[in-house]
N, C-alpha and C positions, 0 to 999 in steps of 0.2 A: 580765138579756140572756139572750136567746134562751126564758122564762120559758113561753112555750107549747109551742116545740118539747121540752121538754123534759120536762112534766110530760106529753107526752104519749110519750114512748119510755121515760118510768120504770111509768108504769098504776099509780097507786100506784092501793091499795083500801082499804075503812071497816075500821080496825083494823089497822092494818099499822103496826110499827115501819121509824122509815126516820131518817137520821144525815142532817144539814149539815154536811159538814166544815170547811166556810167560808162561816159563817153573816153573814158581813160582817152588813149592816141591817137585814137577817130578810126581806127581799122577794120570793127563793125557797120561804120557811118558809112566809110566810102563806100561799100559794095551796101548798106543800105539806101540813100543817094543814087544810084545808079538802078535799084529799082522800082522807087515811087516819082523821075525825073519819062518828062517830061515833069511839073506840075505840081509836082508833091513840095512838101515842108518838111525839114529834120529842125527840132531840139534836140541837140546836146547839151547834157547835166553831166556838176563832175565838182567833185569838194577841192579838187588837187590845183590849183591856179597852174603849176604846172605844164596839167594834162588843159586845159584851156586855149593856152599857146598854142600847143603842142599842135593840139585835133585840129582846132583854126588853120590854120597851116596845113596841111593836112590836104581839110578839105579844099581850103580855097587853093592848090596846088592842082589838084587833080578831078575838083568838079567846081571848074569857075564861075557856069551861070546858073548851079543848082540852087535854089533858095532853103537856109539855116540858119540859122542862129545855136549859138554856143554860149552856155550861160552857167557861172562858177557859181554852183547854189548845190543843196543836199537834194536827193530825191524823198528826204523827210517832207520837204513843200512842195513834191508834184505838183500839186493841184492852182497851188500859188505861180510858180515857176511859168506852167501851160497854162495861163488866164490874162501870164503878162506880158507871153510871147506869141496874144496875138490865136490861142488857136479857142476852136469854141467846143473842136472833139473831138476824139486821137483815134487811128484805127491798129497801130501799134506800140509798143512801150518793151524796150527789151533791159530790162537788168543784167549786165556781164561783173561780177561780185567780185573779180578775181585782182589782185595786182598784178600792173603792170612791168614790163623789166628794168625800164627809168624805174617805179617805184624800189623794187627791188632791191637794183644796184646802185641806188646812189646815196643820200647820205641821211637820210630821212629814221634810219638806225630800221629801221620792217627787217632786215636778214641782218643774220651771225654770220654770216658768207665775208665782209666786209666788218670793221670797224669806224664806230658813227656813234654820233650822241642815241642816246636811246631818247627816245622823241616819240612816233608811231604815228603823230599825225598826219590824215589827210589833207585836214588845213592847215597852215599853218598857224592861223588866226583863230582856230582852234587855245583854249585853257589849256586843257589835259592833257601831262604830258607823257610816256610810259616809265620815263624818271621821277614823276611825282607820284606815281601809283609805288612802286618798289622802294620807293625810299620813306613816305609818308598813310602806309595802311595798315592797319593793324593784323599782326600777324597773322590768326583765322578770317580774317578779311579777303586777304589778301589771299590765301589756303584755298580758300571756298573761291574766289574769281579763277584760280585759275586749274582748279577741280571744273565747274560749272560752263566755263566757254573754252577751256583745250581739254577736256574730258580726259584730265590727267590722275591717273590712278595715284602718284606718289604726290601728293599735291604737298601732301603736310610736311613730305621731310624737304620741296622743293622753299618752301616758306620759310624754312625752321631756318637753312641756308640763308637766304636771302638779309630774312630779321638776325640772324649773326654776324653778316658782313656787312653788313648796312651800319652796324652796331661800332666798328674800326671805321670806315669810312665812307660814303657818299657811293654806289652807284652810279656812273654814268653815261657807261658805254655799250656797245652792245656785245663785244668781245669778252668784257667785262659780267655782265649776267651770263651768258654763256659758258664760263668757264662754271661759274654759280652752279649753274641747273646743272648740268653735266657729271659736277663733282658729285651732288646731292643722290644724282642716278646710279653712280656706280661707276662712272667713266663712257665712254663710248663704247658701243656694242648693235653690228648694220646697219645698214647703210642713213637709217634715217636718225639723224641727230639729236640726242637726248631734251636739246629747248624748244624742238618744231612745236610741243604744245601750247608751253611756255609763254613764245610769243605770241601765240597767234590768242589765248587769250586775253594777252594783255593787246596786243592791237586791237578785238572785237569792242577791248571796253573803253581804249580815250576813245575810240569813233563812234561808240553805242549801235554799231555794226544791227544783231543782231534785233533792236527794238526801234532803230531806221529802218528795218525790210520786214515787219512785223506789221506797221504801222501801213506802210507807201502802198502795198502788193493790193489792199484791201482800197486805196484812193484808187490806183492805178486802172481792174476792174474798174470804177465806179464809174471814173473817167473815160472810160473805150465808146465807143460806137456801134451799134450792132452789128457784128456780125466780129469783130476787133479782135484784139490777137494781142495778148501778152505772156513771151519771154524771159525766161528765168536762167541764166548759168550758174549757179552752184560750185561748190570748190570742199566743203566740208558737212557733216549730218549734222550740221546747229541747222545749217543754214537751208540742207533741205528740206530739211524737219518741217522749216515753218513755210517755206511752198508749198509743201506738199500738202500741209493740213488747212491749211490755208482754200488750194484752189479744190481739196476735197469739199471745203464748209463751199465752197461759191458754188457749185454744183447741187450740194445737196441741197442750197437753197434757193435752183433753177434758178441761175440766172449764169450759168457759165457749163461748159463742154469742156473738157481732157479732150487734147489733139492728141498726146503722146500718154498715154495711162501708164506708161513704166519709163524710167529716163534714161534718155536718149545719153550714150557715152560718148566719148571720143575713138575713132578707127586707132588698129596697131597703130598702121602707119603714121596718125598722128602724134600716137606717145611714142614711138621712136623719134622724132622731127622734135615734138615741144615736149619731153618728161615732166612739165608743169602741169602739163593734162593726165596725165593720168588720175586723177581724181574729181575729173569736172562732171556733172550732170545737167541734160537738159531739158527743161517740163517747160509747156503751151498748153494755154488753156483759152479760149476764143470765149466772147459774151455771146447769149443771146436772152432773144426775147422772153419775156417772165408769159 
């Protein structure tokens, strides 16, 4: 999403070293490699081992002579990963925080469109699953989580409904949970499914998405070469607020300059082609000398 806009604002040049911190299936990375070739080097990172395998296949097929490495890991360990990849400095870093179509349509429990185990882990090696949260968290803690990470006003009712249901039997599937949430909210009304915010909250909690982003962005800016750029594509207000605040603090500290003062949003054409793009926001900052 926002591929052309991202590439334009990152202004990648041949020979640069770049990082795709959420490489996914490699869509952005292929275009980034085109911009930095010849002589450039791309480091791709993803928590999902399936994404790592797919991205490697994609990049190897389309850019067989390009220099790149793809690492299974979290951008929460950005500095360690970049150092191990042999980079002394980085010219551009991209964070695309959205889910891939493969993750949404797969059997990992990210979506209520298909019935799947209530998992939601980006990395299957992590311990905590959505089922663990749903079936073991105290009622008030569960309600707070759904309210904080899902911005869901009906969080108390939803937590009560989950608590009541799990006393009868363990909640294990996406459709089962989606039905419990929908009933707690009085059924489905409008085009947005009533469980959308609850699923978002659980996914964020399982993968520690907000805390990792808040820690990784300042580190990314610190690792940049002078005039290097960081671009972030966010998909909901909680992510965008973190990006906006960290970028603002970086500018105030005199070590960054905003490339776009207001977030870039997808064109009407892209939204029609890909409705999931409608909530995307792109922010880019460049590092400046003290």
